[in-house]
C-alpha atoms as a printed R data frame, in Angstrom:
    type eleno elety resid chain resno        x       y      z
1   ATOM     1    CA   MET     A     1 -180.071  88.729 25.980
2   ATOM     2    CA   ALA     A     2 -177.976  87.600 28.044
3   ATOM     3    CA   SER     A     3 -174.429  88.542 29.040
4   ATOM     4    CA   SER     A     4 -170.983  85.969 28.613
5   ATOM     5    CA   LYS     A     5 -168.503  84.421 30.871
6   ATOM     6    CA   GLU     A     6 -165.748  85.767 28.531
7   ATOM     7    CA   TYR     A     7 -166.765  88.877 28.642
8   ATOM     8    CA   LEU     A     8 -167.145  88.614 31.884
9   ATOM     9    CA   ASP     A     9 -164.174  87.703 32.396
10  ATOM    10    CA   TYR     A    10 -162.237  90.275 29.458
11  ATOM    11    CA   VAL     A    11 -163.855  93.198 32.316
12  ATOM    12    CA   LEU     A    12 -162.400  90.585 34.860
13  ATOM    13    CA   GLU     A    13 -159.058  91.327 33.448
14  ATOM    14    CA   GLN     A    14 -159.252  94.628 31.952
15  ATOM    15    CA   LEU     A    15 -159.500  95.060 35.794
16  ATOM    16    CA   SER     A    16 -156.984  93.520 37.038
17  ATOM    17    CA   GLU     A    17 -154.704  96.995 38.260
18  ATOM    18    CA   LEU     A    18 -157.637  96.577 40.711
19  ATOM    19    CA   ASP     A    19 -157.327  94.929 44.573
20  ATOM    20    CA   ASP     A    20 -161.092  94.187 45.912
21  ATOM    21    CA   ILE     A    21 -163.155  93.475 43.048
22  ATOM    22    CA   ALA     A    22 -166.148  91.445 43.244
23  ATOM    23    CA   THR     A    23 -168.663  89.715 40.649
24  ATOM    24    CA   ARG     A    24 -172.493  88.290 41.403
25  ATOM    25    CA   ALA     A    25 -174.388  86.639 38.433
26  ATOM    26    CA   MET     A    26 -177.803  87.882 38.705
27  ATOM    27    CA   MET     A    27 -180.136  86.303 35.741
28  ATOM    28    CA   GLY     A    28 -177.862  86.009 33.228
29  ATOM    29    CA   GLU     A    29 -176.201  89.920 34.081
30  ATOM    30    CA   PHE     A    30 -173.093  90.440 36.458
31  ATOM    31    CA   ILE     A    31 -172.316  92.695 39.382
32  ATOM    32    CA   ILE     A    32 -169.109  94.372 39.287
33  ATOM    33    CA   TYR     A    33 -168.370  95.240 43.071
34  ATOM    34    CA   TYR     A    34 -165.129  97.181 44.416
35  ATOM    35    CA   LYS     A    35 -164.202  97.452 47.698
36  ATOM    36    CA   GLY     A    36 -167.872  95.864 48.429
37  ATOM    37    CA   LYS     A    37 -169.685  97.889 46.953
38  ATOM    38    CA   VAL     A    38 -171.772  98.410 43.591
39  ATOM    39    CA   ILE     A    39 -169.947 100.572 40.789
40  ATOM    40    CA   GLY     A    40 -171.678  98.968 38.585
41  ATOM    41    CA   GLY     A    41 -171.795  96.067 36.190
42  ATOM    42    CA   ILE     A    42 -172.117  93.604 32.280
43  ATOM    43    CA   TYR     A    43 -176.144  93.892 31.274
44  ATOM    44    CA   ASP     A    44 -176.050  92.002 27.852
45  ATOM    45    CA   ASN     A    45 -171.680  92.152 27.114
46  ATOM    46    CA   ARG     A    46 -172.475  96.109 27.943
47  ATOM    47    CA   PHE     A    47 -169.932  97.679 31.211
48  ATOM    48    CA   LEU     A    48 -171.944  99.974 33.013
49  ATOM    49    CA   VAL     A    49 -171.170 101.976 36.213
50  ATOM    50    CA   LYS     A    50 -173.419 104.621 38.052
51  ATOM    51    CA   PRO     A    51 -173.502 108.268 37.062
52  ATOM    52    CA   VAL     A    52 -172.408 109.340 40.219
53  ATOM    53    CA   LYS     A    53 -170.074 113.152 39.746
54  ATOM    54    CA   ALA     A    54 -166.295 111.655 39.798
55  ATOM    55    CA   ALA     A    55 -167.356 108.753 36.467
56  ATOM    56    CA   LYS     A    56 -169.389 111.575 34.589
57  ATOM    57    CA   GLU     A    57 -165.866 113.769 35.718
58  ATOM    58    CA   LEU     A    58 -164.103 111.529 34.149
59  ATOM    59    CA   MET     A    59 -165.393 109.927 30.804
60  ATOM    60    CA   PRO     A    60 -167.739 113.115 30.253
61  ATOM    61    CA   ASP     A    61 -168.863 112.961 26.995
62  ATOM    62    CA   ALA     A    62 -169.749 108.596 27.487
63  ATOM    63    CA   PRO     A    63 -173.763 108.064 25.596
64  ATOM    64    CA   MET     A    64 -175.753 106.390 28.882
65  ATOM    65    CA   GLU     A    65 -177.633 103.225 29.393
66  ATOM    66    CA   LEU     A    66 -180.327 101.558 30.124
67  ATOM    67    CA   PRO     A    67 -178.485  98.469 31.207
68  ATOM    68    CA   TYR     A    68 -182.825  97.233 31.504
69  ATOM    69    CA   GLU     A    69 -186.148  98.244 30.693
70  ATOM    70    CA   GLY     A    70 -187.133  99.126 33.354
71  ATOM    71    CA   ALA     A    71 -183.705 100.725 35.930
72  ATOM    72    CA   LYS     A    72 -182.221 104.747 35.644
73  ATOM    73    CA   PRO     A    73 -179.844 105.139 32.970
74  ATOM    74    CA   MET     A    74 -176.033 104.446 33.604
75  ATOM    75    CA   ILE     A    75 -172.687 105.274 32.227
76  ATOM    76    CA   LEU     A    76 -171.309 103.600 29.353
77  ATOM    77    CA   VAL     A    77 -167.786 102.111 29.207
78  ATOM    78    CA   GLU     A    78 -166.116 103.254 25.819
79  ATOM    79    CA   ASN     A    79 -163.006 103.286 27.023
80  ATOM    80    CA   MET     A    80 -162.084  98.958 27.814
81  ATOM    81    CA   GLU     A    81 -158.560  98.998 26.822
82  ATOM    82    CA   ASP     A    82 -156.907 101.557 28.253
83  ATOM    83    CA   ARG     A    83 -156.842  99.440 32.597
84  ATOM    84    CA   VAL     A    84 -155.320 102.030 33.813
85  ATOM    85    CA   PHE     A    85 -157.472 104.688 33.088
86  ATOM    86    CA   LEU     A    86 -160.161 102.276 34.206
87  ATOM    87    CA   ALA     A    87 -158.294 101.804 37.862
88  ATOM    88    CA   GLU     A    88 -158.125 105.454 38.408
89  ATOM    89    CA   LEU     A    89 -162.076 105.032 37.191
90  ATOM    90    CA   PHE     A    90 -162.712 102.836 40.622
91  ATOM    91    CA   ARG     A    91 -160.749 104.699 43.319
92  ATOM    92    CA   ALA     A    92 -162.561 108.343 42.022
93  ATOM    93    CA   MET     A    93 -165.806 106.532 41.893
94  ATOM    94    CA   GLU     A    94 -165.625 103.964 45.166
95  ATOM    95    CA   PRO     A    95 -165.753 107.102 48.086
96  ATOM    96    CA   GLU     A    96 -168.986 108.481 45.989
97  ATOM    97    CA   LEU     A    97 -170.911 105.075 46.537
98  ATOM    98    CA   PRO     A    98 -172.592 104.358 49.605
99  ATOM    99    CA   ALA     A    99 -171.461 101.404 51.776
100 ATOM   100    CA   PRO     A   100 -173.891  97.917 51.845
101 ATOM   101    CA   LYS     A   101 -177.150  97.566 53.232
102 ATOM   102    CA   LYS     A   102 -176.502  95.003 56.301
103 ATOM   103    CA   LYS     A   103 -178.444  91.874 55.268
104 ATOM   104    CA   LYS     A   104 -181.806  91.856 57.346
105 ATOM   105    CA   ARG     A   105 -182.004  88.656 59.542
């Protein structure tokens, strides 16, 4: 099942405390970028983030879920109503995420 544009719009509204958010549609789902780094995505209308140390510390009881078959588990963000928490989560995670890879020409 693909994710809906309505759910993407909802997630982006909840992330409105942050600047430098970008998205990219990919195979019916959406990748979420923060400051140019992949932080997570929307898969089957679920918001999942990479399981970096900061995310695990801020959401110690959050379930790990597969975004799609064959993928590595990611953390399900259940606290979608708290914009301040989401901003704190992204700011804490960003330093731990790898820099974007340079595109080959």
